[in-house]
Backbone as CSV, one residue per row, in Angstrom:
resi,resn,N_x,N_y,N_z,CA_x,CA_y,CA_z,C_x,C_y,C_z
1,MET,61.365,127.477,54.914,61.571,128.810,55.492,62.531,128.704,56.673
2,LEU,63.501,129.606,56.743,64.464,129.612,57.834,64.000,130.556,58.939
3,PHE,64.019,130.066,60.163,63.621,130.887,61.297,64.858,131.279,62.078
4,SER,65.033,132.579,62.277,66.205,133.068,63.006,66.033,132.817,64.499
5,SER,67.128,132.434,65.150,67.102,132.274,66.602,67.685,133.509,67.293
6,GLU,67.958,134.549,66.515,68.508,135.785,67.061,67.505,136.440,68.021
7,PRO,67.991,137.128,69.059,67.071,137.871,69.929,66.280,138.917,69.143
8,VAL,65.090,139.232,69.623,64.265,140.276,69.007,64.916,141.642,69.231
9,VAL,65.470,141.834,70.430,66.153,143.089,70.789,67.553,142.751,71.281
10,LYS,68.556,143.466,70.743,69.931,143.332,71.211,70.468,144.728,71.497
11,VAL,70.878,144.960,72.736,71.400,146.268,73.142,72.818,146.068,73.664
12,SER,73.757,146.836,73.113,75.168,146.664,73.495,75.838,148.026,73.694
13,ASN,76.335,148.254,74.907,77.089,149.477,75.239,76.345,150.748,74.821
14,ALA,75.032,150.750,74.988,74.212,151.879,74.532,74.041,152.916,75.635
15,CYS,74.004,154.174,75.226,73.660,155.280,76.127,72.341,155.884,75.643
16,ILE,71.448,156.119,76.588,70.129,156.657,76.276,70.079,158.107,76.741
17,PHE,69.615,158.968,75.850,69.595,160.410,76.123,68.174,160.945,76.258
18,GLN,68.022,161.965,77.101,66.849,162.837,77.084,67.385,164.208,76.703
19,GLU,67.064,164.631,75.480,67.643,165.841,74.912,69.172,165.731,74.987
20,GLN,69.841,166.632,75.700,71.310,166.565,75.752,71.831,165.803,76.969
21,ASN,70.928,165.295,77.795,71.351,164.642,79.035,71.380,163.125,78.880
22,THR,72.489,162.528,79.292,72.567,161.065,79.319,71.792,160.568,80.520
23,ILE,70.817,159.678,80.278,69.974,159.214,81.382,70.244,157.756,81.746
24,LEU,70.718,156.957,80.756,71.150,155.582,81.022,72.497,155.379,80.342
25,ASN,73.461,154.851,81.087,74.833,154.717,80.588,75.199,153.269,80.309
26,ASP,75.796,153.041,79.142,76.495,151.782,78.871,75.643,150.560,79.216
27,ILE,74.447,150.475,78.624,73.527,149.396,78.977,73.638,148.245,77.974
28,ASP,73.417,147.038,78.483,73.495,145.818,77.673,72.357,144.891,78.074
29,PHE,71.564,144.443,77.124,70.595,143.380,77.373,70.051,142.864,76.044
30,ASP,69.557,141.645,76.068,68.848,141.058,74.930,67.448,140.675,75.383
31,ILE,66.519,140.647,74.446,65.191,140.076,74.684,64.966,139.013,73.621
32,GLU,64.690,137.797,74.076,64.510,136.682,73.158,63.094,136.666,72.584
33,LYS,62.929,135.944,71.503,61.601,135.770,70.919,60.671,135.133,71.953
34,GLY,59.484,135.704,72.084,58.491,135.132,72.985,58.719,135.407,74.458
35,GLU,59.703,136.245,74.797,60.003,136.519,76.206,59.098,137.630,76.734
36,PHE,58.784,137.579,78.035,58.027,138.643,78.715,58.967,139.307,79.711
37,VAL,59.096,140.635,79.608,60.037,141.377,80.454,59.360,142.636,80.982
38,TYR,59.471,142.845,82.295,59.033,144.107,82.894,60.164,145.127,82.832
39,LEU,59.785,146.405,82.730,60.735,147.516,82.807,60.251,148.440,83.916
40,ILE,61.050,148.572,84.973,60.621,149.368,86.124,61.649,150.454,86.428
41,GLY,61.281,151.333,87.347,62.164,152.423,87.752,61.342,153.646,88.096
42,ARG,61.938,154.524,88.873,61.248,155.756,89.264,60.920,156.612,88.045
43,THR,59.948,157.492,88.201,59.637,158.467,87.162,60.895,159.273,86.844
44,GLY,61.212,159.389,85.563,62.402,160.125,85.148,63.672,159.295,85.094
45,SER,63.558,157.998,85.376,64.764,157.155,85.417,65.190,156.661,84.040
46,GLY,64.333,156.873,83.022,64.742,156.523,81.665,63.912,155.462,80.971
47,LYS,62.852,154.995,81.612,62.036,153.916,81.021,61.458,154.324,79.663
48,SER,60.754,155.451,79.643,60.112,155.890,78.392,61.157,156.238,77.337
49,SER,62.266,156.847,77.758,63.316,157.200,76.794,63.929,155.950,76.172
50,LEU,64.093,154.900,76.987,64.602,153.642,76.442,63.631,153.074,75.410
51,LEU,62.341,153.048,75.742,61.348,152.527,74.794,61.336,153.353,73.513
52,LYS,61.381,154.680,73.654,61.367,155.550,72.471,62.603,155.331,71.599
53,THR,63.728,155.031,72.233,64.933,154.737,71.455,64.772,153.424,70.702
54,LEU,64.143,152.438,71.338,63.950,151.141,70.683,63.069,151.261,69.448
55,TYR,62.061,152.156,69.491,61.218,152.286,68.292,61.588,153.518,67.454
56,ALA,62.809,154.004,67.665,63.427,155.038,66.816,62.685,156.369,66.844
57,ASP,62.116,156.688,68.008,61.539,158.016,68.190,62.575,158.970,68.769
58,LEU,63.555,158.423,69.479,64.717,159.180,69.941,65.958,158.601,69.265
59,PRO,66.937,159.446,68.903,68.137,158.936,68.225,69.044,158.171,69.184
60,LEU,69.728,157.191,68.663,70.764,156.478,69.412,72.112,157.053,69.006
61,ARG,72.791,157.707,69.949,74.045,158.383,69.629,75.269,157.552,69.967
62,LEU,75.156,156.712,70.989,76.307,155.911,71.427,75.871,154.469,71.648
63,GLY,76.671,153.531,71.151,76.375,152.128,71.348,75.594,151.541,70.187
64,ASP,75.131,150.323,70.369,74.437,149.604,69.306,73.136,149.002,69.821
65,ILE,72.090,149.140,69.022,70.810,148.490,69.301,70.287,147.904,68.001
66,SER,69.884,146.641,68.083,69.212,145.986,66.963,67.824,145.571,67.435
67,VAL,66.803,145.946,66.672,65.430,145.545,66.969,64.864,144.865,65.731
68,SER,64.584,143.579,65.868,64.075,142.800,64.738,64.926,143.015,63.485
69,ASP,66.245,142.939,63.679,67.242,143.040,62.603,67.408,144.447,62.026
70,PHE,66.767,145.445,62.600,66.998,146.840,62.199,68.062,147.434,63.117
71,ASN,69.068,148.079,62.527,70.112,148.745,63.294,69.620,150.148,63.664
72,ILE,69.318,150.355,64.945,68.714,151.623,65.375,69.707,152.772,65.272
73,ARG,70.995,152.476,65.416,72.008,153.536,65.341,72.060,154.162,63.935
74,THR,71.913,153.330,62.905,72.091,153.814,61.531,70.790,153.885,60.744
75,ILE,69.654,153.614,61.392,68.393,153.548,60.658,68.069,154.900,60.008
76,LYS,67.623,154.858,58.766,67.208,156.070,58.054,65.737,156.345,58.344
77,ARG,65.381,157.615,58.258,63.993,158.002,58.527,63.024,157.213,57.650
78,SER,63.431,156.955,56.411,62.549,156.234,55.480,62.340,154.772,55.884
79,GLN,63.238,154.246,56.739,63.121,152.852,57.177,62.269,152.693,58.436
80,VAL,62.024,153.792,59.149,61.332,153.709,60.437,59.942,153.068,60.306
81,PRO,59.137,153.409,59.264,57.839,152.730,59.142,57.968,151.216,59.005
82,TYR,59.054,150.737,58.362,59.258,149.300,58.203,59.626,148.660,59.536
83,LEU,60.437,149.378,60.353,60.718,148.917,61.709,59.423,148.780,62.494
84,ARG,58.566,149.778,62.387,57.356,149.797,63.216,56.299,148.802,62.743
85,ARG,56.488,148.221,61.571,55.631,147.098,61.192,55.972,145.860,62.012
86,LYS,57.214,145.812,62.508,57.662,144.659,63.296,57.385,144.845,64.793
87,LEU,56.987,146.054,65.177,56.749,146.392,66.575,55.280,146.695,66.803
88,GLY,54.818,146.448,68.012,53.540,146.995,68.441,53.833,147.946,69.581
89,ILE,53.303,149.161,69.522,53.574,150.163,70.557,52.265,150.495,71.262
90,VAL,52.256,150.353,72.588,51.051,150.594,73.383,51.360,151.695,74.390
91,PHE,50.573,152.774,74.326,50.796,153.943,75.176,49.800,153.970,76.333
92,GLN,50.192,154.648,77.419,49.305,154.815,78.566,48.100,155.682,78.216
93,ASP,48.332,156.723,77.399,47.281,157.701,77.135,46.539,157.421,75.822
94,PHE,46.597,156.188,75.352,45.806,155.678,74.228,46.210,156.250,72.869
95,GLN,46.265,157.589,72.736,46.610,158.240,71.461,45.718,157.763,70.315
96,LEU,44.419,157.699,70.597,43.417,157.419,69.568,42.880,158.732,69.025
97,PHE,42.512,158.749,67.743,41.841,159.918,67.180,40.402,159.929,67.685
98,GLN,40.066,160.946,68.469,38.732,160.977,69.082,37.629,161.311,68.081
99,ASP,37.999,161.880,66.920,36.993,162.249,65.918,36.842,161.182,64.833
100,ARG,37.424,160.007,65.066,37.305,158.906,64.106,36.834,157.656,64.832
101,SER,36.090,156.819,64.128,35.601,155.581,64.728,36.753,154.621,64.990
102,VAL,36.443,153.574,65.722,37.443,152.538,65.994,38.025,152.003,64.688
103,SER,37.165,151.665,63.738,37.660,151.113,62.472,38.517,152.132,61.732
104,GLU,38.128,153.396,61.755,38.922,154.428,61.077,40.286,154.603,61.742
105,ASN,40.338,154.476,63.075,41.624,154.532,63.776,42.544,153.405,63.322
106,LEU,41.994,152.214,63.199,42.819,151.067,62.822,43.187,151.101,61.342
107,PHE,42.258,151.532,60.504,42.566,151.641,59.076,43.667,152.678,58.836
108,PHE,43.676,153.744,59.639,44.723,154.767,59.507,46.107,154.136,59.673
109,VAL,46.249,153.274,60.695,47.538,152.619,60.938,47.870,151.665,59.794
110,MET,46.877,150.949,59.312,47.123,150.028,58.201,47.654,150.776,56.977
111,LYS,46.984,151.870,56.638,47.428,152.649,55.461,48.835,153.203,55.682
112,ALA,49.109,153.651,56.910,50.425,154.231,57.211,51.544,153.194,57.139
113,THR,51.185,151.912,57.293,52.204,150.860,57.265,52.097,150.005,55.996
114,GLY,51.429,150.555,54.977,51.535,149.955,53.657,50.405,149.061,53.186
115,TRP,49.339,148.922,53.983,48.207,148.112,53.543,47.454,148.842,52.422
116,LYS,47.013,148.089,51.403,46.268,148.704,50.300,45.000,147.933,49.925
117,ASP,44.996,146.632,50.137,43.872,145.784,49.759,42.737,145.949,50.776
118,LYS,41.625,146.544,50.346,40.538,146.874,51.282,39.920,145.634,51.915
119,SER,39.772,144.561,51.142,39.168,143.356,51.715,40.097,142.739,52.759
120,ALA,41.417,142.765,52.493,42.391,142.258,53.470,42.389,143.124,54.726
121,MET,42.227,144.440,54.541,42.189,145.356,55.690,40.969,145.078,56.564
122,LYS,39.815,144.868,55.944,38.596,144.586,56.719,38.718,143.268,57.468
123,LYS,39.319,142.282,56.812,39.505,140.977,57.454,40.425,141.103,58.662
124,ARG,41.530,141.840,58.499,42.472,142.006,59.600,41.851,142.809,60.736
125,LEU,41.068,143.827,60.403,40.352,144.614,61.411,39.507,143.695,62.282
126,ALA,38.710,142.833,61.643,37.843,141.920,62.392,38.665,140.984,63.272
127,GLU,39.796,140.507,62.740,40.638,139.565,63.494,41.205,140.193,64.762
128,VAL,41.755,141.402,64.636,42.403,141.998,65.818,41.364,142.432,66.854
129,LEU,40.197,142.877,66.405,39.156,143.245,67.375,38.639,142.016,68.120
130,MET,38.486,140.911,67.405,38.075,139.672,68.073,39.145,139.223,69.066
131,ARG,40.395,139.411,68.696,41.493,138.944,69.557,41.525,139.678,70.885
132,VAL,41.089,140.940,70.886,41.072,141.697,72.145,39.693,141.695,72.794
133,GLY,38.784,140.882,72.259,37.474,140.709,72.880,36.480,141.812,72.611
134,LEU,36.672,142.547,71.498,35.782,143.671,71.181,35.302,143.594,69.726
135,GLY,34.750,142.452,69.351,34.391,142.222,67.957,33.249,143.070,67.423
136,ALA,32.466,143.698,68.310,31.234,144.354,67.842,31.257,145.878,67.925
137,ILE,32.440,146.482,68.068,32.441,147.927,68.320,33.169,148.732,67.247
138,ALA,33.368,148.155,66.071,34.157,148.831,65.032,33.606,150.197,64.670
139,GLY,32.280,150.370,64.748,31.664,151.625,64.343,31.585,152.661,65.442
140,LYS,31.972,152.313,66.662,31.863,153.260,67.775,33.015,154.252,67.770
141,MET,32.771,155.393,68.417,33.813,156.406,68.594,34.557,156.116,69.906
142,PRO,35.845,156.465,69.987,36.596,156.188,71.210,35.948,156.750,72.471
143,TYR,35.346,157.945,72.381,34.761,158.545,73.587,33.525,157.793,74.066
144,GLN,33.006,156.880,73.247,31.867,156.062,73.660,32.310,154.814,74.417
145,LEU,33.610,154.620,74.543,34.152,153.415,75.165,34.732,153.723,76.538
146,SER,34.785,152.713,77.392,35.435,152.865,78.692,36.955,152.916,78.499
147,GLY,37.667,153.294,79.577,39.123,153.331,79.497,39.708,151.967,79.162
148,GLY,39.174,150.911,79.774,39.667,149.567,79.492,39.426,149.164,78.049
149,GLU,38.256,149.530,77.515,37.962,149.218,76.111,38.884,149.991,75.174
150,GLN,39.132,151.266,75.508,40.044,152.048,74.668,41.451,151.442,74.673
151,GLN,41.898,150.968,75.831,43.229,150.363,75.854,43.257,149.065,75.057
152,ARG,42.173,148.325,75.058,42.109,147.115,74.224,42.163,147.470,72.738
153,ILE,41.557,148.603,72.370,41.644,149.061,70.977,43.090,149.414,70.634
154,VAL,43.788,150.046,71.571,45.199,150.386,71.358,46.019,149.107,71.164
155,ILE,45.707,148.073,71.941,46.413,146.799,71.789,46.072,146.175,70.431
156,ALA,44.802,146.242,70.035,44.413,145.740,68.700,45.190,146.462,67.615
157,ARG,45.304,147.779,67.756,46.059,148.581,66.789,47.515,148.113,66.731
158,ALA,48.088,147.813,67.907,49.482,147.381,67.965,49.691,145.997,67.340
159,LEU,48.620,145.201,67.272,48.737,143.835,66.758,48.526,143.731,65.252
160,ILE,48.141,144.822,64.618,47.727,144.771,63.212,48.751,144.069,62.333
161,ASN,50.016,144.401,62.500,51.055,143.869,61.608,51.773,142.650,62.183
162,GLU,51.090,141.954,63.114,51.653,140.748,63.727,53.092,140.972,64.205
163,PRO,53.272,141.886,65.154,54.623,142.270,65.582,55.347,141.132,66.285
164,VAL,56.676,141.190,66.235,57.478,140.206,66.969,57.619,140.607,68.432
165,ILE,57.373,141.903,68.728,57.451,142.372,70.114,56.474,143.513,70.316
166,LEU,55.847,143.550,71.495,55.039,144.682,71.933,55.862,145.500,72.922
167,LEU,55.957,146.805,72.686,56.578,147.740,73.620,55.446,148.516,74.279
168,ALA,55.281,148.348,75.571,54.129,148.926,76.266,54.616,149.865,77.359
169,ASP,54.192,151.131,77.278,54.627,152.157,78.229,53.496,152.454,79.199
170,GLU,53.553,151.847,80.386,52.534,152.035,81.426,51.121,151.755,80.884
171,PRO,50.881,150.609,80.262,49.592,150.396,79.596,48.400,150.283,80.532
172,THR,48.664,150.015,81.822,47.543,149.909,82.772,47.525,151.080,83.751
173,GLY,48.388,152.077,83.531,48.561,153.161,84.503,47.332,154.011,84.741
174,ASN,46.475,154.159,83.729,45.295,155.014,83.866,44.019,154.230,84.133
175,LEU,44.145,152.949,84.455,42.971,152.088,84.584,42.740,151.675,86.030
176,ASP,41.468,151.434,86.373,41.140,150.898,87.687,41.800,149.525,87.851
177,PRO,42.119,149.127,89.099,42.849,147.873,89.303,42.211,146.657,88.630
178,GLU,40.892,146.518,88.729,40.228,145.342,88.143,40.341,145.356,86.620
179,VAL,40.129,146.533,86.032,40.241,146.674,84.579,41.690,146.461,84.148
180,ALA,42.625,147.012,84.948,44.053,146.873,84.633,44.453,145.407,84.581
181,GLU,43.941,144.608,85.505,44.310,143.190,85.520,43.794,142.487,84.269
182,GLY,42.584,142.833,83.828,42.050,142.241,82.607,42.888,142.589,81.392
183,VAL,43.324,143.848,81.314,44.167,144.272,80.197,45.525,143.572,80.275
184,PHE,46.067,143.458,81.478,47.353,142.781,81.635,47.257,141.324,81.200
185,LYS,46.160,140.649,81.554,46.002,139.246,81.165,45.933,139.108,79.647
186,LEU,45.424,140.138,78.968,45.422,140.124,77.505,46.861,140.139,76.980
187,PHE,47.726,140.933,77.612,49.146,140.926,77.235,49.756,139.532,77.439
188,LEU,49.391,138.878,78.535,49.910,137.534,78.795,49.459,136.550,77.716
189,GLU,48.183,136.647,77.323,47.669,135.765,76.260,48.454,135.975,74.968
190,ILE,48.669,137.232,74.630,49.410,137.560,73.400,50.831,137.012,73.501
191,ASN,51.441,137.169,74.677,52.786,136.656,74.893,52.827,135.135,74.773
192,HIS,51.836,134.460,75.330,51.811,132.995,75.278,51.647,132.485,73.850
193,GLN,51.135,133.348,72.975,50.984,132.971,71.565,52.254,133.287,70.762
194,GLY,53.317,133.763,71.449,54.607,133.879,70.787,55.169,135.270,70.594
195,THR,54.416,136.311,70.975,54.904,137.683,70.818,55.663,138.110,72.072
196,ALA,56.884,138.597,71.899,57.643,139.116,73.040,56.978,140.389,73.554
197,VAL,57.129,140.664,74.850,56.550,141.862,75.467,57.604,142.514,76.358
198,LEU,57.791,143.831,76.183,58.577,144.641,77.109,57.630,145.694,77.662
199,MET,57.294,145.584,78.936,56.261,146.425,79.535,56.818,147.278,80.671
200,ALA,56.801,148.592,80.483,57.124,149.518,81.570,55.930,149.607,82.506
201,THR,56.184,149.511,83.805,55.073,149.572,84.758,55.540,150.110,86.102
202,HIS,54.586,150.723,86.822,54.783,151.115,88.218,54.033,150.167,89.153
203,ASN,53.376,149.167,88.592,52.438,148.348,89.364,53.159,147.186,90.054
204,HIS,53.438,147.355,91.354,54.098,146.310,92.142,53.298,145.007,92.133
205,GLN,51.972,145.156,92.156,51.118,143.976,92.291,51.266,143.034,91.105
206,LEU,51.443,143.607,89.907,51.618,142.760,88.722,52.883,141.922,88.844
207,LEU,53.976,142.554,89.281,55.238,141.817,89.434,55.109,140.714,90.469
208,LYS,54.332,140.990,91.511,54.142,139.999,92.578,53.273,138.831,92.088
209,ASN,52.179,139.169,91.380,51.210,138.140,90.972,51.658,137.365,89.736
210,TYR,52.444,138.024,88.872,52.836,137.399,87.606,54.349,137.581,87.418
211,PRO,55.147,136.834,88.162,56.606,137.025,88.118,57.173,136.786,86.721
212,ALA,58.146,137.589,86.355,58.856,137.451,85.079,60.179,138.205,85.222
213,ARG,60.975,138.158,84.202,62.242,138.886,84.197,61.986,140.382,84.354
214,VAL,62.866,141.071,85.081,62.709,142.501,85.351,63.969,143.256,84.957
215,LEU,63.802,144.332,84.197,64.862,145.320,83.974,64.519,146.543,84.812
216,LYS,65.502,147.076,85.527,65.252,148.242,86.385,66.203,149.379,86.033
217,CYS,65.628,150.539,85.715,66.411,151.762,85.498,66.682,152.398,86.860
218,GLU,67.954,152.585,87.184,68.293,153.126,88.502,69.639,153.831,88.452
219,LYS,69.633,155.115,88.775,70.867,155.903,88.885,71.755,155.760,87.655
220,GLY,71.131,155.858,86.490,71.885,155.829,85.250,72.289,154.451,84.766
221,MET,71.887,153.408,85.518,72.218,152.041,85.133,70.941,151.286,84.775
222,LEU,71.125,150.172,84.076,70.008,149.267,83.823,70.352,147.932,84.454
223,LEU,69.630,147.574,85.511,69.841,146.305,86.208,68.929,145.246,85.604
224,ASP,69.390,144.006,85.590,68.681,142.922,84.917,68.560,141.752,85.886
225,SER,67.335,141.357,86.221,67.142,140.286,87.201,67.720,138.959,86.722
226,LYS,68.027,138.852,85.438,68.640,137.627,84.910,70.075,137.465,85.427
227,LYS,70.712,138.607,85.770,72.102,138.508,86.237,72.402,139.376,87.460
228,ASP,71.494,140.286,87.818,71.721,141.170,88.968,70.713,140.874,90.060
229,THR,71.116,141.132,91.304,70.204,141.044,92.447,69.882,142.455,92.916
230,PHE,68.605,142.770,92.999,68.217,144.116,93.429,66.808,144.090,94.000
231,GLU,66.530,145.121,94.790,65.186,145.312,95.336,64.344,146.048,94.299
232,TYR,63.084,145.660,94.178,62.208,146.395,93.274,61.985,147.814,93.794
233,GLY,61.885,147.935,95.132,61.803,149.252,95.768,60.670,150.097,95.235
234,SER,60.766,151.406,95.439,59.734,152.324,94.940,59.851,152.455,93.437
235,MET,58.729,152.341,92.759,58.717,152.494,91.307,58.367,153.920,90.904
236,TYR,58.188,154.770,91.874,57.792,156.142,91.576,58.944,157.089,91.831
């Protein structure tokens, strides 16, 4: 089997839009396999729009982006589910179906991404729940879980298809500091096992305690700590 050494994400001369407004201009960066990268910037600076463009929720009108060998500029709607099998997406607000059990939430994603074998689905369900430390709650409803537990379920959901990269949009933003640190350490464990992570955050303490490469959205530009010098400054 041949393993590609190509970056998981390649962005070249890309412009990121919010509706008709250009919010990030002419940005360039790569993310390598297994790399951990923070994405910071004030509210409205383009962090979420950049993430949405990477997973093809917003169109790419100018420039080039490749994510796990998918060309985001030319991707067809029918190809988007195949792209998202290669990605794990973690939201701040969980986006769990509150009227379905944990297992039903995860099975929904499996079916949507092409799983059909019920025994394989049950096996994978057990694996991802164990990986996030919640092996015994498959039958519970999301509202029966704490915020930290719900976010771990969201991470389990994102891991179902063994993604090459996790895109996380403020995953600890709604959690108490102690719970947030536990969830963040889960991201680190996943990263250490080989999955790249791009995490948008406002949490200064995480950057201080767990240093890594930083991308910063600022005044229409994307600064990269790999080649630029900048202050982290206010993230709000």
